[in-house]
N, C-alpha and C positions, 0 to 999 in steps of 0.2 A: 718348630711347630708349623705344620701346614694346615690350611683351611680348606676342607673339601668343598664347602659350598661356594668356593670361588671358581667353580667350573665356568661360570659366566665371565669372570675376570680373565680366566685363561683364554676363553674364546675372543676376548677383546670386544665384546658386543654388548651383552646385557648389562655389564657393569658400567658401561659408559652412561647409560641413562639412569641406572640404579644409584649411582654415586652422588646424586643430588648436586650439591655445590662444591664438593671436593674436587680439586683439580689434579691431584697426583695420587699414585698408588702408595698408600700408607697402611701399615699393618693394623687391621681390624680395630680392636678396642683402643689401642694406643693412639689412634688417629685423633680422638677427641681432644687429646692433650698434647701429644707430640708435635702435631702439625699446625697448631693454631698460628695464624698469620701474626707477624710481629708488629709492634708499634714503635713509636719513638721511646726514648728512655723514660722510665716511670716518673710521673709527677709526684708531688708530695702525697704522702699517705693520709694527710688530713684534709681531704677534699670537702669543701662546704656543700652539704647536701640540701637541696630544696625539699621540704617535707611533703608527704602525701597530702593531696588537696581534696580528695573525695571520700576519705575515710576519717572518722573522728573518734572511733571507739578503741577498745582495748588492743585489738590487733594492730591498728595503725600506730598506737603509742609504742608497742613493742618494736615495730619496724623502724619508726623514726628515731628510736634510741640506739639502733644498730649502726655502727660505722659504715659509711658508703665506701664500697670497693671501687677504686678507679678502674675504668675500662681497660687501661693498658696493663693492669695486673691480671685481669681475666683473659684478655685476648692477645696480650703481648707475646713476644717470643718466649719460649721456655729458656730457662738458664742453661739447661743441658737436657738432651733427650735422645732416645733411640740408642741405647748402649748395645754395642756389638763386639764380641770377641772374634778375632781372626780365627780361621779354621785351625791354625796350628797353635793357638793360644798365646801367641807372642804379643799381639797388639790389642788395644782396646780403642774402639772408635765411638764417636757420638756426634750429635748435632749441637752446635753452639753458635751464637751470633758472632760475626766479625763486622764491626762498624754497623751494627743493627741489622745485618742480613745473615740468615742461617747458612752455615757452612759445615763441612765435615772436619772434625778434629781427630787426630790419631796420636797415640802415645803408648808407652809400655803398659802391658796389661796389669801390672802390679802398682802403677802410680797414675791414678786418674788425673791428677793435677799437672802432670808433665806433658800432657798432650799439646800439640800445636796444630793450627789449621793447615789442611792439605789442599783444600779447594778454595776458589776465589770468586764465588758468585757475588755480584754486586747489585743485583736488582730484585729478582723474584724470590730468592732463597731456595735452598735444597730441602725438599720435604720428605724424602725417604732415601735410604742408602743401604748398601749391603757389601759383602766381601766376595771377591773372586776366590776360588778354591786355592789359588797359589799363595794366598795371604800377603800378596804384594800390592794388590790393586783394590781400590774402592770403586764400586759401580753405582751409578745413579742416573736418573732421567730428568730432563728439563725441556720445557717448550718455550715458545716465544709469545708473549702477550696473551696467553690463555688459548692459543689456537689448537692445542692438544696434538700438534704434530711433534710428538716426543722424539728427542734425540737421546741416545744411550751413550753415556760418558764413562771412561775408565781413568782413574787417577792413580798414579804411582805414589805410594805413601812415603817413599824415601826421597824421590826427586821432586815431588809435587807437580810433575808434568801431567796435564790432563789431555786425553785424546778423545775426539768425537768418533765413536765407532759407527755412526750412521750419518755421515757428513753430506747429506743432500737435503736442501731446503724444500719444504712443501710436502714432505712425505712423513710417515709415522713409523717409528721404530719401537718394537716391543721385545723386552727380554722374554725368551721363550723356554729357556732351559739351561741348566748347568749340572756338572757332575764332578765328583772328586776323582774320577778316572781321567779327566782332562783338565788339569789344573790351570792351564793358560788360555782356555777357550770357553766360549759361551755360545748358546744358540740365540739368534735374534730374528724376529719376524719383521719383514720390511715390505712395504707396499709401493716400491718404486716402479715395478713393472706394470702393475694394474692397481689403481688406487682403491679398488674394492677388496683386494685380496692380499694377504701377507704371505710371501714366500719365506721359507726358513733358510737362514744362512748360518754357517759355522764361522765364528769370528775369533781371531786371536787378539786378546786384550793387550799384548805386548806390542804388536806391530800394526794392528788394525786390519790386517789382511783377512779377507773373507772368501768363502767358497760356498756355492749353492748346495744345499742338502736336499731341499724339496720345493719344487715349483708348485704353487697352489692351483689345483685344477678347478677351483670354484667352491671351496668348502669354508666353513667358519674358522676352523683351527685344527691343530694336530696334537697328538699325544706322543711323546718320545720317551725312550728309556735311558738308562744311565750310560749306555754305549752310543748315545746320540742317534740311535736308529728311530726313524719315524714308524711307529707301530700302528697308530690309528689316525683316521681323519674323522672329525666330528662336524656335523652340519645340521641345518634345520630343513625339514620337509616343507613342501608348499602348503600343507595344512597345519603348520606350526608344531609338528612333531620333531623328534630328534633322532638322528640316525648315526650310528658308528660304522665306519667303513674300514676295511682292512685291505692291505695290498694283495693283489692276486699272485704276486711273485716276490722273491727276495731281491730283485733288482733294485738298487738304490735310485732315488730321484725320479720315481714314476711321475709322469707329467699329466696324462689325460685322465679324465673322470672314468673312462672305460677301464683303466688299470686298477680300479678299486671295486670291491664287492661288499655288500652289506654284511655286517656282523651282528648288529643289534639295533632294534628300532623301538621307539617309544612314541605313543600318541601324544597329542597336545595335553592330555589329562595329566601325564607324568613327566613331560619334557622339562618343566621348570624345576622339578625336584630331583632329577636324576642326572647322572653323568659320570664319566671316568675320572679317577683321581690319580692314578699312577701305578707303577709296577714295583714288585719286590726286587730284591737284589739279583735274583736269577733272571728276571725278565719274563718268567713263565706264569706268574700270578698277577692278575689285574685286580686292583681295588677300585670299587665304584659305589656311587650312591644309587639307590633304586627305590622308587615309591610304588611300583606295580604290586597289585594285590595287597595293598596296605595304604594307610593314609600318610604317616610321616615317613620320610626317607631314612632307611637303614643303611648301614655300611656293610657291603658284601665283598667277598673275594671269589675269584674264579681261576681255577687252574686251567690254563689255555691248552695244556697237553691232554688232560683227561676230561675237561669241561665240568669238573666238579665245582659246585657253587656252595658257598657257606655264608650264613648270616654272621657277621662279626659283632655288630652292636646295634641297638635300637632303643628308642624311647617313644612311648605312646603320645607324648605331648609335643615333641619337637623333633625337627630334622637333625641328622648328624651335623655337627658344627665343625670341629677341628680334631686333628689327630696329633699325637706325639709318636714319632718313630725314631729308631736308632739312626744316627747320622750316616753310618756306613753299612750296617747290616740290613737296614730298611725294615726291620721287624716292627709291626704295630705294637705299641705299648699302652696307649690310653686314648680314649675318644671323649670329646666333650659334647654336651647338649645344652642349649640355652633356651629356656622358657622365659621366666622373668630374670633369673640369674644363671650363671654357668655352673654346671655340674660335670664331674668327670667319672667315666667308667673305666676301670683299670683292666687291661687285657693281659698284661705281662706282670706276673707277681714280682719279678725282679725289680720293677720300678715302683712298686707300692710304697716302700719306705721313702722314696724321693717325693712322691706326690703327697703323701700324708705329712711329711715334714714341711713342705711348702705351704700346704693348706693351714697347718697349725701356726706357722710363722706369720701368716697373714692375719691371724685372729688375735695376735698379741694386743694387750691393753684394751680389750673390748672392741678392736677393729673388726671390720668385716670385708677386708680387702680380698680381691680376686687376683690370682697370679697369672702372668703370661710368660711362658718360656720363649724368649725372642731369639735365642741362638744357643748352639752347643758346639764345643770343639770337636774335631774329628775323632779324637780319642775318647770323647764323651766324659772327660774328667771334670769339666767345668761348663756351667750354663750361665747365660745372662738371663736374669729374671726381673720382670717389672711387676709391681703391685698397683692395681687400680683401686682407688677409693672413690666414694661418692662425695666426700666432704674434705678432700685434701689433695695435695699434689701427687702425681705418680712417683713412686719410689723405685729406684733401680739398684740391683745387687748383682754380685757374682756369687753363684752357688758352687761351692767346691764339694764334689761328691765323695772325695777321698782325702779329707784334710789330715795334716799331720797331728793337729790337736783337735779341739772341739769347735773351732771357728769355721762352721760350714758356710755362713753367710757373711760376705764382705759388702758393706754399704758403699755405693758409688756416689749417688747424688739424688736430689729431688728434681723434678721437672722445673719447679719454681719454689724458691724458699720464701718469697714474700707473701705467697698465698696464705701461708700458715699464720700470718699476722692478723688475719681477718676471720670473723665468725662465718663459717660456711654452713649451708643447709644440707640436711639429709634428703635422700631421694626415696620416696615411697613407691611401691610396686603394685598398685591396684589392678585387678582384672575386671574390666567393665563388660557387662553383657549387652550386646547389640539387640535391637528390636526383634531380630529373627533368631536370637539365641547364640550367635557366634560369640566366642570369648575374645575380648580385645585386651591383650597384655599392654599395660600402660605404665607411664612413669610420671610421678607428681612431685614437684618441689614447692615447698611453702617458705615464705620469708622467715628468717630467724626472728624469734620473738612473737610470731603470730599464732603459734600452736603450742601452748604451754605444756600440754600433756603428751605431745608427740604422737598423737593417734592418726595423724594425716588429715585432720579437719581443723581449720583455724578457729580461733575464738569467735570470729564473726566472718561472714563471707567477704571475699576480697575481689578486686578486679583481677581478671585472669587473662593469660595469653595462651592460646592453643598453638603449640609449635609443631608443625606437620613435616614429617621427614620426606625426603625426595625419593625418587625411584620411578614408580612405586615399589619396584622389586628390590627392596632393602628392608631394614628394620631399625627401630630404636632399641637401645640397650641400657643396662644399668651402668653407672660409673660417673666419674667427674664429668660434668657437662657445663662448659663455660656459659652457654646461653641460658641454661636453667639458673645457674648461680647469679648471673648478671641480672636477669629479670626478677628473680626472687628478692635479691638485695634491693631492688628498686620498689618493692612492695607488691609485686604481682604473684599470684599463684601461677605456676607454669605446668602445663599438662601436655605430654606427648603420647600419642596413641598409635599402636600398631593396628591400623585399619586393615580391612580385608585386602588381599593383594600383597601385603608385607610377607617377606620370606622367613622361613625357619619354623613355621607352625603347621606344616603339612600341606598336601596338595589341595585338600578341600578348601582350605583357607585362601590359598593363592587363586584357585580357579573360581572362587566365589566373586572375584573382581572382574571377570571377563565381561567386557562391554559395559562396565558400571562406573566409568569415569563420569563424575557429576551425579551418579545415581546412588547405588547402595554404598559405594566407597565414601561418598559424602554423608550419607545417612549415619555411617559409623561415627563420623566426627560430630554430627549433631547429637547423636546419642551420648557421646562423651561429655558434651557441653551440658546436656540435660542432667546427666549423672552428677556433674560438678555443682550445678545450681541446686538440684534437689537435695544433695548431700551437704549443703552448707559450705562448700568450698568457694564457689564463685558467685558474684553478683549477676543477676539476670541480664542487665543492660550494660555491663561493663566487661565484655569478653572480646578480646582482639584475636585475630588469626594471622599467623605468619608462617613462612616456609620458603624453601628454595627448590627449584626444578619442579617435580610434581607437587611439592608443598606450595610452590608459588601458584601453580594452577589451582590447587585447592583453595588458596586464598582468594583468587579471582572468582572461583565458583561460589565461595561463601558470600561475597559481596554482590554477586549478580543473581544467583539462583535463590539465595535465602537472605535477602538484603536487610531483614529485620533482626537477624540472629546476632550478627557481629557488629561491634561498635567501630571497628576499623580493621584495616588489613595491611600487611607488609609482604609484598610479592618480590622475591628475588629470582631472576631468570626463569620465570614461569611462562609456559605457553598460553597465549590468549585464544588461539584458534587451533583446534586439532587438525584441521585441513592443511593449513600452512605449515604446521609442525611436521606432519608426515610427508609433505611434499618437499621438504628442505633438509633432510637428514644427511649426515656425512656419508660419503660413498662407502666407507668401510662398515657401515651398518647393513649393507646390501643383503647378506645372508640371514640377518636377524629380522628382516622386515615381515616375513610371514607371521612371526610371533607378534609383532606390533599390530598386524591386521587382525589376528585372532583376539588379542587382549584389549586393544584400543578401538579399532574399527577399520573399515575398508574405505580407503581414499581413492580407489580406482573405479568405483561404480557410482552411478547417480544416486541410488538408494543409500549406499554407504556414506556418501558425502553429505546427504541430508541428515543422516543420523549424527555424524560428526559435528555438523554445523549446529544441530540442536543442543549439543553438549559443549559448545564453545562459548566461553564468557564474552568474547568479542561481539557476539550476536545478541547479547542481553545487556549491553552497556546502559541502556535507558533505566535499568533497575537500580543502578548504583546510587546510593544516597548517603553512604558513610565514607569517611576519609580513607584514601588509598595512597600508599607509598610504593613505588616500583624501583627496583635496582636492577641494572642490566650491564653486562659486559659486551662491548661492541664486537669482540672477536669470538663470541660463543659459537662453537661449531654444532652444538646440539640444539639449543633453543636460541635461534638467531635473533639479532637485534630487532628484526621485523616484528617479532612477537610483542615486544614492548612498544615499539613505535606505533603500531596500528591501533592498539587499545588506547594509548595516550591521545593520539589524533582523534579517535572517535569520541572520547570523552570531552576533548576541547571543543569539537564541533557542536556538541550538545550543551556546552557550558557547564560541564561537571568538573569540579576541582580534582586535580591529581598532582602529586609531586613525583617527578621523574629524575632519578639519579643515574646518570650514564657515565661509564668508565671506558674511555677509548682504548686502554691498554690491558683490558681484562677479558676473560672468557666466561666459562660456566661457573661463576663464583668469583670471589675476589681474593687473589693470591698476594698481590703486592701489599705489604703491611700498611703503607700510608693510605691505601684505598679502603682496606677493611676498617681502619681506624675512623676514617671520615664517615663511612656508611653507618657504623655502629653509633657514632655520635648523633647523626641525623635521625636514626631510628629511635634512639632514646628520647630525644626531644619530641618527636612525632607521637610516641606512645604516651609520654607524660602529659602532653596537651590534651589528649582525648581521654585517657584512662586515669589520669591524676596521680601517677606514681612519682617517686622521687627521681631526681636526675642530677647528673654532673653537667654543669652548664657547657653549652657549645661555644667554643672559641676558635679564633683563627688558627691556633696551634693544632687543632684537630684536623684541619684541612691541609696542613703544611706538607708539601711533597706529593699530595694526591693528585690524580687526574680528574677529579670529580667535576662533571658538568651537570647543571640542573636546567634543562631546557624548559621545564614546566614546574610551576608550583613552589618555587623557592620561598615565596612570601608566606606559604601556608605552614611552614615549620618554624617555630619560634627561634629567632636568632640566626637562622641560616642566611637570609638575604643580606644581613649586616656584615657577615664575614666572608661571603662568597664574592670573588672578583666579578666585575660586570661582564667580562668576556666569557665567564663560565656559565652564564645564564642563557645559553643558547647551544644548539647542537654543534659539536666540532665539525669544521668544514669537511675534513676527510670522511667522517662518518655520514655527514649529510649527503655526500655524493653517493656513498655505498647504499644508503637508504633509498635514494632516488632510483638507483639501478635495480632495486628489489632484492638486494643482498640481505 
């Protein structure tokens, strides 16, 4: 299954900022559960819970009687995840820990327990993997310390030998294409010639040998066909539009920009919701998203010989989301659309029995699971299928389309078995109306025992955490959410809102966020809080705000621009100044910067800088009067450490308390399991002190193996100063030097 809305990911630009705190490419919905950072082995399931301290009514009684779920059950490594059949159907691969670190395991397709580890990562863990078409090699990417200079690795599943296909430090490799017509080769984008642009190389996974296919003339990315021909270049115009370029000749490896000519152009109004998706088997039909002359993006096809264009699928509420296509024939079979939940539109009647069977299978025993087809064998006889639930582990199966008997579904494993030992909360899907009438698709989780009739309103108002997604060009979705389950189990209502600018809801919704950082985008969050308070979900003075990347920025905005609304904030890798953010982006964001100028603001003019400064929390530090916890990775290439350092320094100069958790070996979020464990523990104690929720006590074990330094505010989090070594209560020397240099 391919995701069409990952045009931005294909370009390697928009997705970098949109992915919030996620560090690696993980498949859509499965990311929430498949890629959670691991922790140490689970503690006892009988954790002593400290009861809620600020609620004494019926809801609190229900919460306090519910078993406390240990943090490492919710955020620990999955037992197994990401099931993949090899293209020939011979092998089954999946992720599973080795000595506490996620690695790839491979075994016979018919014996899941016979698998053995084939990779040997010992530090950060492998967060996503796939098969080469030769069915002999596993492909995955890994960076160092969160720097996002990804290397592409190929592991021989028989010899277990791993080869670095991009063996140059300090540059970024990106898998750009593969085809069943070239079993031993892949296309990789590599910015070793110019750190702003990725050239396309054809790389042999057996030998590592590479040959240049296309030098980048200054575009954002390329679209290739199954013959590894570069068919289109895609880039952004100076006014934030999108343009497709086609080669002027059939000569391979065209170098100069003058060798290309425009094929299609979109203004900034449609650029965020439109883009090419790929070609059919013949290479003559292009599939693409297009929102021109409409609001939501539909899926279209165009015959490049006749120029005949057809609308393939559309939905008035949501942009096209994902497609199912035949693995070798490349015929489109079904298209998904996600408003609150995912719905499928069947295009090929031959696949209707499969879709209907998988849908019905997910509804067994009153369940409401959504299926994901994560892989199909080349002969299309078997699929790997995962089921997403909101109140249980992800379940993995092999679906046999032509079984000898009636056993179409073979269960493989749950992502975690121990999750089922605990009572988990359901996720509600309210649609909140903003003050100007926009509809905000949202997700609400309430503590087990707080909502006896299950109507989405607790027996009495609860303390609430507003969990803001990153991006902003991303979205929240339905399904198992570890953060929601964790905070609900601690006694909080948890609300996530698709504020304006979130993707998937049409161009009007995206464009309504232009220039509205700290403006109408923040109003949407305030309207959601008002909805929760007036609806009896949340207590007026006990609402916290937290989030990563843009969600971290929103947290800082909440505590500076509206200091009386939120009781506290948790900012993870959020920018404090829009000026310094935009002046310090990675070089490979070069082509995307016109979009940032249009959507965020102009950092190149005096007037633009004044506007950005007016929307920067750093310039309103005086207004902060509620507790703030900041988490930052020192190697973050998107939101650099400077963003955290400068607001912490400004607060200290004014005598405003702040707790600063700094990780010298992390980037845009926390990938090392020991680091995520420590930050979750600190966050839990921080929230409990202010909002009064339950907590699992912070111990030295929670910090074991982490690189956590707390240069400021360790004494403000209960128990932290007692378990944190003295040398960790200051900025690491190496990072102190980088900070002094303005890095």
